[in-house]
FIDRENDO-383042 format. One record per residue (C-alpha): x, y, z; residue in three letters. Coordinates in steps of 0.25 Angstrom, whole numbers, padded with zeros to 4 digits, always signed. Each point is the difference from the previous one (the first is absolute). Example, Ala and Ser with C-alpha at 12.3 -4.5 7.8 and 13.67 -1.06 7.14 Angstrom:
% FIDRENDO-383042
+0049-0018+0031ALA;+0006+0014-0002SER;
***
This chain:
% FIDRENDO-383042
+0440+0351+0237UNK;-0015-0003+0002UNK;-0008-0006+0011UNK;-0014-0007+0001UNK;-0011+0003+0010UNK;-0014-0005+0001UNK;-0007+0012+0006UNK;+0002+0015+0000UNK;-0008+0013+0002UNK;-0001+0012-0008UNK;-0005+0014+0004UNK;+0002+0012-0008UNK;+0015+0000-0004UNK;+0004-0010+0010UNK;+0002-0015+0001UNK;+0001-0008+0013UNK;+0006-0014-0001UNK;-0002-0008+0013UNK;+0008-0012-0005UNK;+0013+0009-0002UNK;-0003+0010+0011UNK;+0001+0011-0011UNK;-0007+0013-0003UNK;+0002+0006-0014UNK;-0004+0014-0005UNK;+0000+0000-0015UNK;+0009-0012+0000UNK;+0010+0006+0010UNK;+0002-0006+0014UNK;-0005+0009+0011UNK;+0010-0002+0013UNK;-0008-0005+0012UNK;+0004-0008+0012UNK;-0006-0013+0003UNK;-0010+0004+0011UNK;-0004+0012-0008UNK;-0003-0009-0012UNK;-0008-0010+0009UNK;-0008+0012+0004UNK;-0003+0004-0014UNK;-0003-0014-0004UNK;-0010-0003+0011UNK;-0007+0013-0004UNK;-0001-0003-0015UNK;-0005-0014+0003UNK;-0011+0006+0008UNK;-0003+0012-0009UNK;-0013+0007+0003UNK;+0000-0006+0014UNK;+0003+0007+0013UNK;+0011-0006+0007UNK;+0001+0003+0015UNK;+0013+0004+0006UNK;+0000-0012+0009UNK;-0002-0010-0011UNK;+0011+0007-0009UNK;+0010-0001+0011UNK;-0004-0014+0003UNK;+0002-0004-0014UNK;+0013+0007-0002UNK;+0007-0003+0013UNK;-0008-0012+0004UNK;+0003-0003+0015UNK;+0010+0011+0002UNK;-0004+0012+0008UNK;+0003+0013-0008UNK;-0004+0014+0002UNK;-0011+0006-0009UNK;+0010+0010-0005UNK;+0007-0011-0008UNK;-0013-0002-0008UNK;-0002+0015-0001UNK;+0015+0001-0006UNK;-0003-0011-0010UNK;-0012+0007-0005UNK;+0008+0013-0001UNK;+0010-0008-0008UNK;-0010-0006-0009UNK;-0006+0013-0003UNK;+0014+0006-0003UNK;+0002-0012-0010UNK;-0013+0002-0007UNK;+0000+0015+0000UNK;-0013+0000+0008UNK;-0005+0011+0008UNK;-0007-0003+0014UNK;-0009+0013-0002UNK;-0005-0004-0014UNK;+0003-0015-0001UNK;+0000-0008-0013UNK;+0005-0013+0006UNK;-0001-0001+0015UNK;-0011+0006+0008UNK;+0002+0003+0015UNK;-0013-0003+0009UNK;+0003+0008+0013UNK;+0003-0008+0012UNK;-0004-0013-0007UNK;+0009-0004-0012UNK;+0003+0001-0015UNK;-0007-0004-0013UNK;+0007-0002-0014UNK;-0010+0008-0009UNK;+0007+0000-0014UNK;-0006-0009-0011UNK;+0007-0014+0000UNK;+0003-0009-0012UNK;+0004-0013+0004UNK;+0007-0010-0010UNK;+0000-0015+0004UNK;+0007-0004-0013UNK;+0015-0002-0002UNK;+0007+0012-0005UNK;+0015+0002-0004UNK;+0005+0011+0009UNK;+0013+0007-0004UNK;+0008+0008+0010UNK;+0007+0013-0002UNK;+0012+0001-0008UNK;+0013+0000+0008UNK;+0011+0010-0004UNK;+0007-0010-0008UNK;-0012-0003-0009UNK;-0004-0013+0007UNK;-0013-0002+0006UNK;+0000-0003+0014UNK;-0011-0003+0011UNK;+0006+0006+0013UNK;-0009-0008+0009UNK;+0004-0013-0006UNK;+0015+0004+0001UNK;-0002+0003+0015UNK;-0004-0014+0003UNK;+0012-0006-0007UNK;+0009-0005+0011UNK;+0011-0005-0009UNK;+0013+0008+0001UNK;+0009+0000-0012UNK;+0015+0001+0004UNK;+0004+0005-0014UNK;-0010+0012+0001UNK;+0005+0004+0013UNK;+0014+0001-0005UNK;-0004+0007-0013UNK;-0006+0011+0009UNK;+0014+0002+0004UNK;-0004+0003+0015UNK;+0015-0001+0004UNK;+0008+0006-0012UNK;+0014-0001+0007UNK;+0006-0010+0010UNK;-0002+0007+0014UNK;+0013+0004+0008UNK;+0004-0009+0011UNK;-0003+0011+0010UNK;-0012+0009+0000UNK;+0008+0012+0004UNK;+0012+0000-0009UNK;+0002-0002-0015UNK;+0009-0011-0005UNK;+0005-0001-0014UNK;-0002-0014-0006UNK;+0005-0007-0012UNK;-0009-0004-0012UNK;+0003-0015+0003UNK;-0006+0002+0014UNK;-0013+0006-0006UNK;-0002-0012-0009UNK;+0002-0009+0012UNK;-0009+0009+0009UNK;-0011+0000-0011UNK;+0000-0015+0000UNK;-0001-0001+0016UNK;-0011+0011+0000UNK;-0008-0008-0011UNK;+0001-0013+0009UNK;-0004+0007+0012UNK;-0012+0007-0007UNK;-0004-0013-0007UNK;+0000-0008+0013UNK;-0008+0011+0007UNK;-0010+0001-0010UNK;-0002-0015-0002UNK;-0005-0001+0014UNK;-0010+0011-0003UNK;-0006-0007-0012UNK;-0011-0006+0008UNK;-0003+0012+0009UNK;-0009+0011-0002UNK;+0008+0013-0002UNK;-0001+0009+0012UNK;-0001+0012-0008UNK;-0013+0001-0009UNK;+0001+0012-0009UNK;-0014+0007+0000UNK;+0000+0011-0010UNK;-0009+0008+0008UNK;+0003+0015+0000UNK;-0009+0008+0009UNK;+0001+0015+0001UNK;-0009+0004+0011UNK;+0001+0015-0001UNK;+0005+0010-0011UNK;+0014+0003+0002UNK;+0003-0012+0009UNK;+0009-0012-0004UNK;-0007-0012-0006UNK;+0002-0013+0007UNK;+0003-0013-0008UNK;-0001-0013+0008UNK;+0012-0009-0001UNK;-0005-0011+0010UNK;-0014-0004+0005UNK;+0005-0010+0010UNK;-0001+0008+0013UNK;+0014-0003+0005UNK;+0009+0009-0007UNK;+0004+0009+0012UNK;+0015+0001-0003UNK;+0003+0004-0014UNK;+0012+0008-0006UNK;+0004+0003-0014UNK;+0014+0000-0006UNK;+0007+0013-0004UNK;-0001-0004-0015UNK;-0015-0003+0002UNK;+0001-0015-0005UNK;-0001-0008+0012UNK;-0009+0000+0012UNK;+0004-0006+0014UNK;-0011-0005+0009UNK;-0002-0009+0012UNK;-0010-0012+0002UNK;-0004-0008+0012UNK;-0004-0014-0002UNK;+0000-0012+0009UNK;+0008+0008+0010UNK;+0011+0003-0010UNK;+0004+0014-0004UNK;+0005+0001-0014UNK;+0006+0012-0007UNK;-0004-0001-0015UNK;+0006+0007-0012UNK;-0010+0003-0011UNK;+0002+0005-0014UNK;-0009+0012-0002UNK;-0004-0002-0015UNK;-0003-0015+0000UNK;-0004-0003+0015UNK;+0010-0011+0001UNK;+0006-0002+0014UNK;+0011-0008+0007UNK;+0003-0001+0015UNK;+0012+0007+0005UNK;+0001-0004+0015UNK;-0010-0008+0009UNK;-0001-0003+0015UNK;-0009-0007+0009UNK;+0006+0006+0013UNK;+0000+0015-0003UNK;-0010+0010-0004UNK;+0004+0009-0012UNK;-0006+0014+0002UNK;+0004+0008-0012UNK;+0009+0000-0012UNK;+0006+0010-0009UNK;+0011+0001-0011UNK;+0014+0005+0001UNK;+0002+0013-0008UNK;+0007-0009-0011UNK;-0011-0010+0000UNK;+0009-0012+0002UNK;-0004-0003+0015UNK;-0013-0001+0008UNK;+0001+0007+0014UNK;-0010-0005+0010UNK;-0005+0000+0014UNK;-0001-0014+0008UNK;-0002-0004+0014UNK;-0003-0012+0009UNK;-0012+0001+0008UNK;-0001+0013+0008UNK;+0015+0003-0002UNK;+0005+0013-0005UNK;+0001+0000-0016UNK;+0013-0002-0007UNK;+0004+0005-0014UNK;+0006-0009-0010UNK;+0003-0001-0015UNK;-0001-0011-0010UNK;+0004+0000-0015UNK;-0011+0000-0010UNK;+0006-0013-0005UNK;-0002-0006+0014UNK;+0010-0006+0008UNK;+0003+0002+0015UNK;-0004+0013+0006UNK;+0010+0010+0007UNK;-0004+0006+0014UNK;+0002+0015-0001UNK;-0006+0006+0013UNK;-0006-0004+0013UNK;-0012+0006+0007UNK;-0005+0011-0009UNK;-0014+0006+0000UNK;-0010+0004-0010UNK;+0008+0005-0012UNK;+0013-0001-0008UNK;+0006+0007-0013UNK;+0013-0004-0008UNK;+0008+0012-0004UNK;+0000+0003-0015UNK;+0014-0007-0002UNK;-0005-0012+0009UNK;+0012+0002+0009UNK;-0007+0004+0012UNK;-0014-0002+0006UNK;-0009+0009+0009UNK;-0010-0005+0009UNK;-0008+0003+0013UNK;+0001-0005+0014UNK;-0009+0002+0012UNK;+0002-0002+0015UNK;-0005+0006+0013UNK;+0005+0013-0003UNK;-0005+0002-0014UNK;+0004-0003-0014UNK;+0012+0003-0008UNK;+0006-0001-0015UNK;+0012-0008-0001UNK;+0010-0002-0011UNK;+0009-0012-0002UNK;+0009-0006-0011UNK;-0007-0010-0010UNK;+0006-0011+0008UNK;-0006+0005+0013UNK;+0013+0006+0006UNK;+0003+0014+0004UNK;-0013+0002+0006UNK;-0003+0015+0004UNK;-0012+0009+0004UNK;-0002+0012-0008UNK;-0013+0004+0006UNK;-0009-0002+0012UNK;-0014+0004+0005UNK;-0004-0001+0014UNK;-0014-0005+0004UNK;-0011+0003-0004UNK;+0005+0003-0014UNK;+0004-0013-0008UNK;+0007-0002-0013UNK;-0006-0011-0007UNK;+0004+0000-0015UNK;+0012+0005-0007UNK;+0005+0001-0015UNK;+0014+0004-0005UNK;+0000+0011-0010UNK;+0004-0002-0014UNK;+0012+0008+0001UNK;+0004-0006+0013UNK;+0001+0013+0008UNK;-0012-0001+0009UNK;-0011-0010+0005UNK;-0015+0003+0000UNK;-0007-0005+0012UNK;-0014-0001+0006UNK;-0002+0005+0014UNK;-0013+0000+0009UNK;-0006-0001+0014UNK;+0001-0014+0005UNK;+0006-0013-0007UNK;-0015-0005-0002UNK;-0001+0011-0011UNK;-0014+0003+0006UNK;+0001+0013+0007UNK;-0006+0014-0004UNK;+0003+0007-0013UNK;+0015+0002+0003UNK;+0007-0009-0010UNK;+0010+0006-0010UNK;+0012-0002-0010UNK;+0014+0005+0004UNK;+0013+0000-0007UNK;+0013-0003+0007UNK;+0013+0006-0006UNK;+0011-0010+0001UNK;+0010+0011-0003UNK;-0002+0009+0013UNK;-0011-0008+0007UNK;-0011+0011-0001UNK;-0015-0004-0002UNK;-0011+0007-0007UNK;-0014-0002-0002UNK;-0003-0003-0015UNK;-0015+0005+0001UNK;-0009+0007+0010UNK;-0011-0010-0003UNK;-0003-0009+0012UNK;-0006-0014-0001UNK;-0008-0008+0010UNK;+0008-0012-0004UNK;+0012-0003-0009UNK;+0007-0014-0004UNK;+0010+0001-0011UNK;+0009+0011-0007UNK;+0007-0001-0014UNK;+0008+0011-0007UNK;-0003+0003-0014UNK;+0012-0004-0009UNK;+0004+0015-0003UNK;-0002+0004+0015UNK;-0012+0010-0005UNK;-0009-0006+0010UNK;-0004-0012+0008UNK;-0011-0010+0001UNK;-0006-0004+0013UNK;-0011-0010+0005UNK;-0010+0006+0010UNK;-0013+0006+0003UNK;-0004+0014+0004UNK;-0012-0004+0009UNK;+0000-0011+0011UNK;-0013-0005-0006UNK;+0006-0002-0014UNK;+0007-0010-0008UNK;+0015+0000-0003UNK;+0003+0006-0014UNK;+0012+0004-0008UNK;+0004+0015+0001UNK;+0010+0008-0008UNK;+0008+0012+0006UNK;+0007+0009-0010UNK;+0013+0007+0004UNK;+0004+0010+0003UNK;-0014+0006+0002UNK;-0004-0012+0009UNK;-0014-0001-0006UNK;-0007-0013+0004UNK;-0010-0006-0009UNK;-0008-0013+0001UNK;+0002-0008-0013UNK;-0008-0013+0002UNK;-0015-0001+0005UNK;-0002-0015+0001UNK;-0012-0006+0008UNK;+0011-0008+0008UNK;+0012+0004+0006UNK;+0013+0001-0008UNK;+0014-0002+0005UNK;+0012+0004-0009UNK;+0009-0012-0001UNK;+0010+0004-0011UNK;+0004+0007-0013UNK;+0009-0002-0012UNK;+0012+0009-0001UNK;-0007+0008-0011UNK;-0014+0000+0007UNK;-0006-0007-0012UNK;-0006-0010+0009UNK;-0005+0002+0014UNK;-0005-0011+0008UNK;-0009+0000+0013UNK;-0008-0009+0009UNK;-0015+0001+0000UNK;-0005-0003+0014UNK;-0014-0004+0004UNK;-0006-0007+0012UNK;-0010-0012+0001UNK;-0004-0003+0014UNK;-0012-0005+0008UNK;-0005-0003+0014UNK;-0001-0015+0004UNK;-0006-0005+0012UNK;+0002-0014+0007UNK;-0003-0007+0013UNK;+0012+0002+0009UNK;+0001-0015+0003UNK;-0002-0004-0015UNK;+0008+0009-0009UNK;-0002-0009-0012UNK;-0014+0005-0001UNK;+0004+0014-0004UNK;-0009+0007-0009UNK;+0000+0014-0007UNK;-0011+0010+0003UNK;+0004+0013-0006UNK;+0010+0008-0007UNK;+0009+0008+0009UNK;+0013+0007+0000UNK;+0011-0003+0010UNK;-0007+0001+0014UNK;-0011-0007+0008UNK;-0005+0001+0014UNK;-0012-0006+0009UNK;-0010+0009+0007UNK;-0004-0004+0014UNK;-0013-0006-0005UNK;+0007-0009-0011UNK;-0001+0008-0012UNK;+0012+0003-0010UNK;+0005+0014-0004UNK;+0010+0002-0011UNK;+0004+0010-0011UNK;-0004-0004-0014UNK;+0002+0007-0013UNK;-0014+0003-0007UNK;+0003+0004-0014UNK;+0011+0011+0002UNK;+0001+0004+0015UNK;+0002-0008+0013UNK;-0010+0000+0011UNK;-0003-0007+0013UNK;-0011-0010+0000UNK;-0008-0008+0011UNK;-0006-0014-0003UNK;-0004-0013+0007UNK;+0009-0011+0001UNK;-0006-0007-0012UNK;+0001+0013-0008UNK;-0015+0004+0001UNK;-0006+0013+0004UNK;+0012+0008-0005UNK;+0000+0014+0004UNK;+0009+0012-0004UNK;+0007+0008+0011UNK;+0008+0010-0008UNK;-0002+0006-0013UNK;+0010+0010-0004UNK;+0012+0002-0009UNK;+0011-0002+0011UNK;+0009-0012+0002UNK;-0005-0009+0012UNK;+0008-0011+0006UNK;+0004-0008+0012UNK;-0014-0001+0006UNK;-0002-0006+0014UNK;-0013-0001+0009UNK;-0001+0003+0015UNK;-0003-0012+0009UNK;-0012+0008+0006UNK;-0006+0001-0013UNK;-0001+0015-0001UNK;+0011+0004-0009UNK;+0009-0003-0012UNK;+0013+0006-0001UNK;+0007+0001-0014UNK;+0011+0008-0008UNK;-0006+0011-0009UNK;+0006+0010-0009UNK;-0011+0011+0002UNK;+0010+0009+0007UNK;+0011-0001-0011UNK;+0008-0010+0008UNK;-0003-0014+0005UNK;-0006+0002+0014UNK;-0008-0008+0009UNK;-0015+0002+0000UNK;-0011-0005+0008UNK;-0014-0003-0004UNK;-0013-0002+0008UNK;-0006-0013-0006UNK;-0014+0004+0004UNK;+0000+0015-0005UNK;+0011-0001-0010UNK;+0006+0013+0005UNK;+0015+0000-0002UNK;+0011+0007+0008UNK;+0015+0002-0002UNK;+0008-0005+0011UNK;+0014+0003-0004UNK;+0007+0011-0008UNK;+0014-0004-0001UNK;+0008-0002-0013UNK;-0006-0014-0002UNK;-0005-0012+0008UNK;-0003-0014-0004UNK;-0005-0013+0006UNK;-0010+0005+0012UNK;-0005-0010+0010UNK;-0009+0001+0012UNK;+0003-0004+0014UNK;-0009-0011+0006UNK;-0007+0011+0008UNK;-0003+0008-0012UNK;+0006+0012+0006UNK;+0013+0002-0007UNK;+0005-0001-0015UNK;+0014-0005-0002UNK;+0007+0003-0014UNK;+0013+0001-0007UNK;+0006+0012-0005UNK;+0004+0001-0014UNK;+0013+0008+0003UNK;+0007-0011+0007UNK;-0009-0011+0003UNK;-0001+0003+0015UNK;-0012-0004+0008UNK;-0010+0011+0006UNK;-0013+0000+0007UNK;-0011+0010+0001UNK;-0013+0001+0007UNK;-0012-0005-0008UNK;-0006+0014+0002UNK;+0012+0007-0005UNK;+0011+0008+0007UNK;+0015-0001+0001UNK;+0007-0012-0006UNK;+0010-0007+0009UNK;+0012-0008-0005UNK;+0002-0014+0004UNK;+0012-0005-0007UNK;+0012+0007-0006UNK;+0003-0011-0011UNK;-0008-0005-0011UNK;-0011-0008+0005UNK;-0008-0005-0012UNK;-0015-0005+0000UNK;-0003+0000+0015UNK;-0010-0010+0006UNK;-0005+0001+0014UNK;-0003-0012+0009UNK;-0014-0003+0004UNK;+0001+0004+0014UNK;+0008+0013-0004UNK;+0013-0002+0008UNK;+0009-0004-0012UNK;+0002+0004-0014UNK;+0008-0006-0011UNK;+0006+0005-0013UNK;+0011-0002-0011UNK;+0013+0006+0004UNK;+0015-0003-0001UNK;+0010-0006+0011UNK;+0014-0003-0003UNK;-0002+0004-0015UNK;-0011-0011-0001UNK;-0015+0001-0003UNK;-0008-0004+0012UNK;-0013+0000+0007UNK;+0002+0008+0013UNK;-0010-0001+0011UNK;+0000+0011+0011UNK;-0009+0004+0012UNK;-0010+0011-0003UNK;+0002+0012+0002UNK;+0013-0002+0007UNK;+0007-0006-0012UNK;+0008-0010+0008UNK;+0005-0011-0009UNK;-0007-0014+0003UNK;+0003-0009-0012UNK;+0007+0000-0013UNK;-0001-0010-0012UNK;+0007+0000-0013UNK;-0008+0000-0012UNK;+0002-0002-0015UNK;-0007+0010-0009UNK;+0004-0002-0014UNK;-0005+0012-0007UNK;-0011+0007+0008UNK;+0007+0011+0009UNK;-0012+0000+0010UNK;-0010-0011-0001UNK;-0012+0000+0009UNK;-0001-0008+0013UNK;-0009-0002+0012UNK;-0002-0006+0014UNK;-0007-0013+0001UNK;-0013+0001+0008UNK;+0007-0007+0012UNK;+0011+0010+0000UNK;+0010-0012+0000UNK;+0005+0001-0014UNK;+0002+0010-0012UNK;-0005-0003-0014UNK;+0008+0007-0011UNK;+0001-0001-0015UNK;+0012-0004-0008UNK;+0002+0000-0015UNK;+0009-0011-0007UNK;+0009+0003-0012UNK;-0012-0003-0009UNK;-0008+0012+0006UNK;-0010-0009+0006UNK;-0004+0004+0014UNK;-0004-0009+0012UNK;-0003+0001+0015UNK;+0009-0005+0011UNK;-0002-0001+0015UNK;+0011+0003+0009UNK;-0002-0004+0015UNK;+0006+0010+0010UNK;+0005-0011+0009UNK;+0010-0004-0012UNK;+0001-0011-0010UNK;+0000+0000-0015UNK;-0011+0008-0007UNK;-0012-0009-0005UNK;-0006+0002-0014UNK;-0015+0003+0000UNK;-0004+0001-0015UNK;+0005-0007-0012UNK;-0003+0010-0011UNK;+0007-0003-0013UNK;-0003+0014-0007UNK;-0002+0015+0003UNK;+0005+0009+0011UNK;-0006+0003+0014UNK;-0002+0015+0002UNK;-0007+0000+0013UNK;-0007-0009+0009UNK;-0009+0001+0013UNK;-0006-0010+0010UNK;-0015+0003+0004UNK;-0002+0005+0014UNK;-0005-0014+0005UNK;+0012-0007-0007UNK;-0009-0009-0009UNK;+0003+0006-0013UNK;+0012+0005-0008UNK;-0001+0011-0011UNK;+0011+0002-0010UNK;+0003+0009-0012UNK;+0006-0008-0010UNK;+0004+0003-0014UNK;+0012+0004-0009UNK;+0006+0012-0007UNK;+0001-0002-0015UNK;+0012+0006-0006UNK;+0001+0001-0015UNK;+0011+0006-0009UNK;-0004+0011-0009UNK;+0007+0009-0010UNK;-0002+0015+0000UNK;-0001+0006-0013UNK;-0001+0014-0005UNK;+0012+0006+0008UNK;+0007+0011-0007UNK;
***
């Protein structure tokens, strides 16, 4: 197949074709993501001219606020694709602290030329970039790929012998179902875009091949035979689980709901069912299964937390539960019956991920200090024997955070998602057995979370996570005039004189910055390699308090705004969400261990416990006699208001928090109402006001996109600052594992 183009650029052995978004080296396409290609195209079109970083970022990302590290990463990927050396560049010159210049000699061709793409394995010549934009789905192609080679059993957990005539009838029904499903997709853009982008960022690490570039592939899993992917989309308030053929990218919906949130999905061991979490509003999660051919789902378990794993024969399921006493590993039959506890861990140690071993004799689980997975370097991997109930540590290595665990198929080791340092990003690690040697096997610029493996480990899929967020400011009486002023990460607070303080990630590390309300006169307050979050300013204008990892744990630190001197205030196992009392004499914070509330003098000293139960995201009233927080009463998520410091219950309000465990909220300036953030099923955050004298909450904003990570009213109540943005989740294939 050949294509026509009106213009292309030649430099050395490369040819860049803007019309086809293709870069070829000696006629062979060079893998490149769209944003990386856009960066190269802009540089080439302006060859010889210095392009400032700000100009490049504006042209690549237009009105979106992104971090400078994104541009740095794009340049790195271009150099890798071109074989360029930053120290001795042939193509891209770096002008320190300013920008980049394309320095190679360019030959531009305005005339039409026939361009043939690389031969495919079957001898035909195919242009991959054109194939990716073709939205028509061929039903016969799907059947020819033989995704489903046999009619599935009627029950996911038992095998039923069927006659040949049934297979014939089943094949017809399957064809009708698939044809109907695919016909509805012929005018839609496929969720999955295959970008053949393979980037190995360091020698010895697995390479990362992007499967999506949509930013919303948070939940993805792969079937045991490696032929199917299951994933979840949220559009128009509807949660949908999709089934996608790995080779062709063709997808069909399996189940949808406008009333429930689908949280995660995985395949049964035989690959015939999809098991998934779902819940309504702030209710506990339930576990159900649905056939890969669709149809009504079957409820398996009520109220489970965090993780589950089918047994090798699909007859049982292991899962985790949490309560006030701690956490436990439970086992039940595949239909949810015969539930029993096989292991429990009291606070502050929590179990938060399980995986049943291939031989069915044991369960691997992750354990750490605090359910937030934010404690010190105390997270490990354990094995529970199902024969005698004994536990053993699979490695002496300790992580600062862990998320997922997966056995290797021959039980010679495990894979985990985690990070060694609190300041780092989540990556994939391997632990060999029986020696317990832990080794990091990915080194991506963004966090990676292991999501699933095929039975033979020929395919490993993960989620690549990144954050794009900014500080926005609006008059409190006219929130429609909101405007972005600066890049920020998660948190924002006001100083007594009306300035803003927030963490931001400048290239690699996150530091705390001070700026005017319009984004001007920006000043850096911290400059180190530590993680710094949850910043808050004292009402008297003297200090800021924040969480820092300088001590190896997340502790409360205090900084003198005038001098810049910092002092560690707490030294516990981990703290979060500090706030000042209105008199600026006390800092109130949450303990990571159990979510309880504590207070400590601003000058330091012994911390005093205020609450026994989890009291998330405390906010103190303007006059300092009351405090509010997210808690639970009668097994319902509520906003609770208590007297300070006596902790007498004054008010309680039910709230619906769909997907955020502890969103920020604040007192209104008059002390008569609370403003909180709630996120809908489309992951869109808005602000609501709840009056303390009762009544229905009032919606204050009407955002149609992005989450709200934090917000704060200015001391005079005239302005509102918000950190808004979104997490981008893309599915990737990890290659090179042996």
